[in-house]
C-alpha positions in Angstrom: -22.1 27.9 -7.5 -20.4 29.2 -11.1 -18.7 26.0 -12.9 -14.9 26.3 -13.4 -13.7 25.7 -16.8 -10.9 23.6 -17.4 -8.4 23.6 -20.4 -6.6 20.6 -20.1 -7.0 16.8 -20.7 -7.8 14.9 -17.6 -5.4 12.2 -15.9 -5.6 8.5 -16.6 -7.9 6.7 -13.9 -6.4 4.1 -11.5 -8.5 1.5 -12.5 -8.3 -0.4 -9.5 -11.1 -2.9 -10.4 -9.5 -3.5 -13.8 -9.0 -7.4 -14.5 -5.7 -9.0 -15.8 -6.1 -10.5 -19.2 -8.2 -14.1 -19.2 -6.0 -17.2 -19.7 -5.9 -18.6 -23.1 -7.7 -21.9 -24.0 -4.9 -24.6 -24.8 -5.3 -24.1 -28.8 -5.1 -20.6 -28.5 -2.0 -20.7 -26.3 -0.3 -22.7 -28.8 -1.4 -20.4 -31.6 -0.1 -17.0 -29.6 3.3 -19.0 -28.9 3.7 -19.6 -32.6 3.3 -15.9 -33.3 5.5 -14.7 -30.6 8.2 -17.5 -31.3 8.2 -15.5 -35.0 8.9 -12.3 -33.4 11.3 -13.4 -30.7 14.3 -15.0 -32.7 17.6 -13.2 -32.2 17.7 -12.9 -36.0 14.3 -12.0 -36.9 14.0 -8.9 -39.2 11.4 -7.6 -40.8 10.9 -8.9 -44.2 11.2 -6.4 -47.1 13.3 -3.5 -45.1 16.8 -3.1 -46.0 18.7 -5.4 -43.8 21.1 -3.0 -42.2 17.9 -1.5 -40.9 15.5 -4.4 -40.7 16.0 -5.8 -37.2 13.3 -4.7 -34.4 13.7 -1.4 -32.7 13.3 -0.9 -29.0 10.1 1.0 -29.6 8.6 -2.2 -32.4 9.4 -4.7 -29.1 7.7 -2.6 -27.3 4.2 -2.6 -29.3 5.0 -6.3 -30.0 3.2 -7.0 -26.2 1.3 -10.0 -25.3 -2.1 -8.2 -26.0 -1.1 -6.9 -29.6 -0.1 -10.2 -31.0 -3.7 -11.4 -29.6 -5.3 -8.4 -31.0 -4.2 -9.6 -34.4 -4.9 -13.1 -33.8 -8.4 -12.5 -32.8 -8.9 -10.2 -36.3 -7.7 -13.0 -38.2 -10.1 -15.3 -36.5 -6.6 -17.1 -34.8 -5.3 -17.8 -38.2 -1.6 -17.6 -36.7 0.3 -17.3 -40.3 -2.3 -14.3 -41.2 -1.6 -12.4 -37.6 2.4 -12.7 -38.6 1.4 -11.5 -42.4 -0.4 -8.6 -40.8 1.7 -7.6 -38.2 4.6 -7.4 -40.6 2.5 -5.3 -42.7 1.9 -3.0 -40.0 5.6 -3.0 -38.5 6.3 -2.0 -42.3 3.4 0.8 -42.6 4.6 2.2 -38.9 7.9 2.9 -40.1 7.0 4.3 -43.7 4.1 6.6 -42.1 6.6 7.7 -39.7 5.1 6.8 -36.6 8.3 6.9 -34.7 10.1 10.1 -36.4 8.3 12.0 -38.6 4.6 12.2 -37.0 5.8 14.2 -34.2 4.0 17.1 -31.9 5.8 19.5 -34.0 4.9 18.3 -37.5 0.8 17.4 -36.5 0.5 20.7 -34.4 -1.0 23.0 -37.2 -3.7 20.9 -37.7 -4.6 20.8 -33.7 -4.6 25.1 -33.4 -8.8 25.1 -33.2 -9.8 22.0 -31.2 -11.2 19.9 -34.3 -9.8 16.9 -32.5 -9.0 16.6 -28.3 -8.3 14.2 -25.8 -10.5 14.3 -22.9 -12.0 12.1 -20.1 -12.9 8.5 -20.1 -16.3 6.3 -20.4 -17.2 4.0 -17.7 -15.1 1.3 -19.0 -11.9 3.5 -18.6 -11.6 3.9 -22.2 -9.8 7.5 -23.4 -12.7 9.6 -25.1 -11.4 11.2 -28.5 -13.4 13.8 -29.5 -13.8 15.0 -33.0 -15.2 18.4 -34.3 -15.4 18.6 -37.8 -16.7 22.3 -37.6 -13.5 23.1 -36.7 -11.3 22.1 -39.8 -9.0 24.5 -39.9 -6.9 23.2 -42.9 -7.6 21.9 -46.9 -7.2 18.2 -47.1 -3.6 17.0 -47.3 -1.4 14.2 -45.8 -0.9 15.8 -42.3 -4.6 15.8 -41.5 -3.9 11.5 -41.9 -1.3 12.1 -39.4 -2.7 14.3 -37.2 -5.7 12.0 -36.9 -3.0 8.9 -36.4 -1.2 11.1 -34.2 -4.3 11.3 -32.1 -5.1 7.7 -31.9 -1.6 6.9 -30.7 -1.9 9.5 -27.7 -5.4 7.7 -27.0 -3.2 4.5 -26.9 -0.7 6.2 -24.2 -3.8 7.2 -22.0 -5.7 3.8 -21.7 -4.9 2.2 -18.4 -4.7 -1.2 -16.8 -6.8 -3.6 -18.7 -8.1 -1.1 -21.4 -7.0 -1.5 -25.0 -9.7 0.4 -26.7 -11.0 4.3 -27.3 -14.3 6.0 -27.7 -14.9 8.0 -30.5 -17.0 11.1 -30.3 -18.0 12.7 -33.3 -20.0 15.9 -32.9 -21.6 17.2 -36.1 -23.1 20.4 -34.4 -22.4 23.8 -36.5 -22.7 23.3 -40.1 -20.0 20.5 -39.7 -18.3 19.0 -43.1 -17.4 15.5 -43.9 -13.9 15.1 -45.5 -13.9 13.5 -48.9 -14.8 10.1 -49.6 -11.3 9.6 -50.4 -10.0 10.6 -47.1 -12.4 8.9 -45.2 -11.4 5.2 -46.9 -7.8 5.9 -46.1 -8.5 7.0 -42.6 -10.7 3.6 -42.3 -8.4 1.6 -44.0 -5.4 2.5 -41.3 -7.6 2.1 -38.5 -9.0 -1.3 -39.4 -5.9 -2.7 -41.1 -3.1 -1.6 -38.8 -5.5 -1.0 -35.6 -7.2 -4.0 -35.0 -9.9 -4.2 -31.8 -8.7 -0.5 -30.7 -11.9 1.0 -31.3 -14.6 0.1 -28.6 -17.4 2.5 -29.2 -18.1 5.5 -31.3 -20.9 7.8 -30.6 -22.2 10.5 -33.2 -24.0 13.1 -32.2 -26.3 15.9 -33.8 -25.9 14.1 -36.9 -28.1 15.9 -39.4 -30.6 13.7 -42.1 -28.2 15.1 -45.0 -25.0 13.4 -43.5 -26.8 10.5 -43.5 -26.3 9.7 -46.9 -22.1 10.3 -46.4 -22.5 7.3 -43.5 -24.5 5.2 -46.3 -21.9 5.7 -48.9 -18.9 5.0 -46.4 -20.5 2.1 -44.6 -19.4 -0.7 -47.3 -15.8 -0.2 -46.2 -16.6 0.3 -42.5 -16.3 -4.0 -41.5 -19.5 -5.3 -39.6 -17.9 -5.3 -36.0 -16.8 -1.7 -36.2 -20.5 -1.3 -37.7 -22.1 -2.5 -34.4 -19.9 -0.2 -32.2 -21.4 3.1 -33.6 -24.1 4.9 -32.2 -25.8 7.8 -33.6 -27.2 10.5 -31.2 -26.8 9.3 -28.2 -28.9 10.4 -25.4 -27.9 12.3 -22.0 -29.6 13.1 -19.0 -28.9 14.0 -15.3 -27.5 10.5 -14.7 -24.8 10.3 -17.4 -24.7 9.9 -21.3 -26.7 6.6 -22.8 -26.9 5.1 -26.3 -30.3 5.0 -26.2 -33.5 7.2 -24.6 -34.9 3.8 -23.4 -31.5 3.2 -21.7 -31.6 6.5 -20.1 -35.3 6.0 -18.9 -33.9 2.7 -17.0 -34.6 3.2 -13.2 -31.9 3.4 -10.8 -28.3 5.8 -10.6 -26.1 2.5 -11.1 -27.6 2.0 -14.5 -25.1 -0.3 -16.4 -26.0 0.9 -19.9 -24.4 4.1 -18.9 -21.7 5.2 -21.3 -20.1 8.1 -19.5 -20.3 9.9 -16.0 -21.1 13.7 -16.3 -17.7 14.6 -14.8 -15.8 12.5 -17.4 -17.7 14.2 -20.5 -17.9 17.7 -21.6 -20.4 20.0 -21.2 -20.6 21.8 -24.8 -22.9 19.7 -27.3 -22.6 16.6 -25.1 -24.1 17.8 -21.5 -21.8 17.0 -19.3 -20.6 18.6 -15.9 -16.8 19.6 -17.6 -16.9 23.0 -18.7 -14.0 22.3 -21.0 -13.0 24.8 -23.3 -10.2 24.2 -26.0 -7.4 27.0 -25.5 -4.6 25.5 -27.9 -1.3 27.2 -25.9 -2.3 25.6 -22.6 -4.0 22.3 -23.9 -1.3 21.3 -26.7 1.5 21.6 -24.1 -0.4 19.7 -21.2 -1.6 16.8 -23.3 1.9 16.3 -24.9 3.8 16.6 -21.7 1.0 14.1 -20.2 1.5 11.5 -23.2 5.4 11.7 -23.2 5.6 11.5 -19.6 3.4 8.4 -19.5 4.9 6.3 -22.0 8.6 7.0 -20.9 7.1 5.6 -17.6 6.1 2.9 -19.3 8.9 2.1 -21.3 11.3 2.1 -18.0 8.8 -0.2 -16.6 8.8 -2.2 -19.4 12.7 -2.4 -19.4 12.5 -3.4 -15.7 10.0 -6.1 -16.5 12.3 -7.8 -18.7 11.7 -5.7 -22.4 10.6 -8.4 -24.6 8.2 -8.9 -27.3 5.5 -10.3 -25.8 5.6 -8.3 -22.6 2.0 -7.7 -21.2 0.4 -4.2 -21.3 -1.2 -5.1 -18.5 2.1 -5.7 -16.4 3.5 -2.5 -17.9 0.5 -0.2 -17.3 -0.2 -1.7 -13.6 3.4 -1.2 -12.5 3.6 2.4 -13.8 0.1 3.0 -12.0 1.7 1.8 -8.7 4.8 3.7 -9.2 2.8 6.8 -9.7 1.2 6.0 -6.5 3.9 5.4 -4.4 5.1 9.0 -5.7 1.8 10.8 -4.6 1.8 8.8 -1.3 5.9 10.0 -0.8 5.0 13.3 -1.8 1.9 13.4 0.5 1.8 11.0 3.4 -1.8 12.0 3.9 -3.1 10.4 1.2 
């Protein structure tokens, strides 16, 4: 049977077996409440911004979710004052960087034409897979390259289902790939570690030639220890899926808990999955932008229905969005 090629991203899985956030310990709840109260005040303004523009926008209130506040608390080892300071730093950075206005699909699209980065499929924990293919680099180093990487990260966040807060990064060094400069790598690392704490679930790095090991040694001092633990070099695939190591791949049983990807969620090229994904920019780009815009619109609408406040749970928003999609699909096709 001839495999059928696919040119669009896969839809967000239902995550029917996902779990709601665990109950906080008493001390954790107290610290969380301090952070929540700080940002929930009717007269709250972001420090360091002109007063007439310093009130929180709707998008910022949506971003300041229950899980977001907890990510920053965990990243600061439950120091409420430091978490508040870092959250306010990110609120300012998101405005200055242009997350809400400048970094648009139209702005970054010239970076996307060769498919050097794309979102496709989800790992066994439901994390969206963000593929990076350095050999397909099509532009000179510029701020727009960094804008594009951040835009793709934001789209990965759009595609996280209920209970999913992290992504799977897939870097493929096949075909004589080149690395970015140390300066660009440090800038991206700083953005990820400062403004996207606890967003990386796993980083799989395939076909890494020995010459590029030196590059990773150079940037390793700038990577926090927890992130280093999530990096897996040259993962192993077989007929049962993709695994971190050869030992994991050789473990008996088709329900191997160490499997990272099922083959039907993994691209064939370079990663040996069963999906014959071929990047066709005209098709893929429109589909990705539409998928993410529709999903985000639906999530914001659900957020408003739930109450539209700082501290609303991403879990509640995503479950409401999922259930609404199910009901719509059932209404359109009662036989489902």
